[in-house]
Each structure stands twice: as structure tokens, then as C-alpha cells.
C-alpha positions in Angstrom: 27.0 69.7 -73.6 27.3 71.5 -76.9 28.0 75.2 -77.7 27.2 76.9 -80.9 29.1 79.9 -82.1 27.3 81.7 -84.9 28.8 84.4 -87.1 25.4 85.7 -88.2 25.4 89.5 -88.8 23.4 92.1 -90.6 19.8 92.0 -91.9 17.8 88.7 -92.0 14.7 89.1 -94.1 11.5 87.5 -92.8 9.8 85.8 -95.7 6.0 85.6 -95.8 4.4 82.3 -96.7 2.0 82.5 -99.7 -1.2 80.4 -99.7 -3.6 79.7 -102.6 -7.2 80.7 -102.7 -8.2 77.5 -100.8 -5.7 78.2 -98.0 -3.1 75.7 -99.0 0.6 76.4 -99.1 1.5 77.7 -102.6 4.9 76.2 -103.4 5.3 78.0 -106.7 4.7 81.5 -105.2 6.9 80.6 -102.2 9.8 79.9 -104.6 9.1 83.3 -106.3 9.0 85.1 -103.0 12.2 83.5 -101.9 13.9 84.3 -105.2 13.0 87.9 -104.8 14.3 88.1 -101.3 17.6 86.5 -102.3 17.9 89.0 -105.2 17.8 91.8 -102.5 21.0 90.4 -101.0 20.1 90.1 -97.3 22.6 88.6 -94.9 20.2 85.7 -94.2 16.5 84.6 -94.4 13.9 83.6 -91.9 11.0 81.3 -92.8 8.1 80.1 -90.7 8.4 83.0 -88.3 5.5 85.3 -87.4 5.6 87.0 -90.9 5.7 83.4 -92.3 2.3 82.7 -90.7 3.6 79.8 -88.6 0.4 79.7 -86.5 -1.7 78.9 -89.5 0.4 76.1 -90.9 0.4 72.4 -90.2 3.6 70.7 -89.2 3.8 69.1 -92.7 3.4 72.5 -94.3 6.1 74.0 -92.1 8.4 71.1 -93.1 7.7 71.8 -96.8 8.4 75.5 -96.4 11.8 74.7 -94.9 12.6 72.2 -97.7 11.6 74.7 -100.4 13.5 77.5 -98.7 16.8 75.6 -98.3 16.7 74.5 -102.0 15.8 78.0 -103.1 18.3 80.0 -101.2 21.3 77.7 -101.5 23.8 76.7 -98.9 25.7 80.0 -98.7 22.9 82.2 -97.3 22.1 81.5 -93.7 18.6 80.2 -93.2 16.8 80.5 -89.9 13.5 78.7 -89.4 10.7 79.3 -86.8 9.9 76.1 -84.9 7.5 77.6 -82.3 4.4 75.6 -81.5 1.7 75.4 -78.8 2.9 71.8 -78.3 6.6 71.7 -77.3 6.9 68.2 -78.9 6.0 69.7 -82.2 8.8 72.3 -81.8 11.2 69.4 -81.2 9.9 67.6 -84.4 10.2 70.8 -86.4 13.7 71.6 -84.9 15.1 68.2 -85.7 13.6 68.3 -89.2 15.2 71.8 -89.6 18.6 70.4 -88.6 18.3 67.5 -91.0 17.0 69.9 -93.8 20.0 72.2 -93.6 18.7 75.1 -91.5 21.4 77.1 -89.8 19.4 77.9 -86.7 15.9 78.2 -85.3 13.6 80.8 -83.7 11.7 79.6 -80.7 9.0 81.3 -78.7 7.5 80.0 -75.5 4.3 78.1 -76.2 1.6 80.7 -76.9 -1.4 81.1 -74.7 0.3 79.6 -71.6 1.0 81.5 -68.5 4.5 80.3 -67.5 6.5 81.5 -64.5 10.1 82.6 -65.3 11.6 79.4 -63.9 9.3 77.4 -66.2 10.4 79.5 -69.2 14.0 78.9 -68.3 13.4 75.1 -68.0 11.5 75.1 -71.3 14.4 76.6 -73.2 16.9 74.4 -71.4 14.9 71.3 -72.4 14.5 72.5 -76.0 18.2 73.2 -76.3 19.0 69.7 -75.2 16.6 68.1 -77.7 17.1 70.3 -80.8 20.5 70.0 -82.5 20.5 73.6 -83.9 21.6 77.0 -82.5 18.4 78.5 -81.0 17.3 82.1 -80.8 14.9 83.1 -78.1 12.0 84.7 -80.1 10.5 87.4 -77.9 7.1 88.2 -79.6 4.7 89.4 -76.9 1.8 90.0 -79.3 1.8 86.2 -80.1 2.7 84.6 -76.8 1.3 87.1 -74.3 4.6 87.5 -72.5 7.4 90.1 -72.9 10.8 88.9 -71.6 12.4 91.0 -69.0 16.1 91.6 -69.7 17.2 89.7 -66.7 15.4 86.5 -67.8 16.8 86.8 -71.3 20.3 87.1 -69.8 19.7 84.0 -67.8 18.3 82.0 -70.8 21.3 83.0 -72.8 23.5 81.1 -70.4 22.0 77.8 -71.7 24.2 75.8 -74.1 22.7 76.0 -77.6 20.9 79.3 -77.0 22.8 81.8 -79.1 20.8 85.0 -79.3 17.5 86.8 -79.2 15.1 88.0 -81.9 13.4 90.8 -79.9 10.0 91.8 -81.2 8.8 93.8 -78.2 6.7 96.7 -79.4 8.7 99.2 -77.4 11.7 100.7 -79.0 12.9 101.9 -75.6 12.6 98.3 -74.2 14.7 96.9 -77.2 17.4 99.5 -76.5 17.4 98.7 -72.8 17.6 95.0 -73.6 20.5 95.6 -76.0 22.3 97.6 -73.3 21.4 95.1 -70.6 22.7 92.1 -72.6 25.9 93.9 -73.7 24.9 94.6 -77.3 
């Protein structure tokens, strides 16, 4: 068993992923985007999340984004990477690559377009935490996955070793506040 303690705080900027006119990853523009974000002095950066268009990228492109990001932001700025995928094995591949590539943690949704019961969701996160050697954040993004985590399920998932927090993208501000209160801040 492992347990991660993360000292992350403040604002983590979610970087978009630029593509060229043919739809391919644009590494030059990505470096420019990341340099601008770093100049704004966030507390950390997120790549390959929803703003980073993870659903439109291949596994190889997502690996390249992480590599460019880690080299661009340097070792002192925490870097979180989205590793969500329709295929859980792709999430494991991306998570292990992220760990090897110097990411500080990873965002992980349940597989999109699946109708999972709450016990299956808990088992999914438990399995991912065992297989991915990074601190994991539950990424609650109902618009992408078709499921909005109840506070009670988030509290249960947060008991899993390796799960260190939640990025809550529920569309309801009242729900986010209720979740914060329900999870103790």
C-alpha cells in the first residue's frame, strides 16, 4: 500500500492543446501557450484535461504533450496530467508514462459513455490507484462522462490509497459547495 501526501494549493491553470490546420498536435504553439501560462504565475498547470482536448488526441499525442509540458514548465511548478480514456488500459499506459515523464499527479475520470454502478466506480478507482504510480485526482466532469458523483461516493473513493483529491467540474455551484462541505473542505 502506498499513500501520497500532496501539498498542492491555489490555482492550477488548465492549458489548451493547440493543433495545426490539419488537426495534428502543434508542438511550437504548445510551447508558446505553456510559456504564457507559466508567465502568469499559477500554482500549477494541468495538461490533457478537458480544456486540453484529451478526447481528440491519440495516446502518442498525449504522451508528447506531457513531455513538452514537463520540459517547458520546469521541475518547480507542479504539473498534473489528464489520463482519462474510454479504455482503462490506456489510462494505465498514460499514467505510467506520466510518472516516468515527471508529472506530479494525474486527473482521472471514469470511462466515458459507460453506465457504471457506484460499486463499479469504486472498484475502477481502486484498480487504477494500484496500477498507476502517481497521486490521482478523481475528475468529476459530468458533461463528458455522463455521471455526476454524489458526495457520498466521492468520500468513499477518497479512502483509496493513492487517491488524493477531486477536481469537481459539476455544473452546479450549489453542488460544488455541498461537496466541499460534505468532504470537509
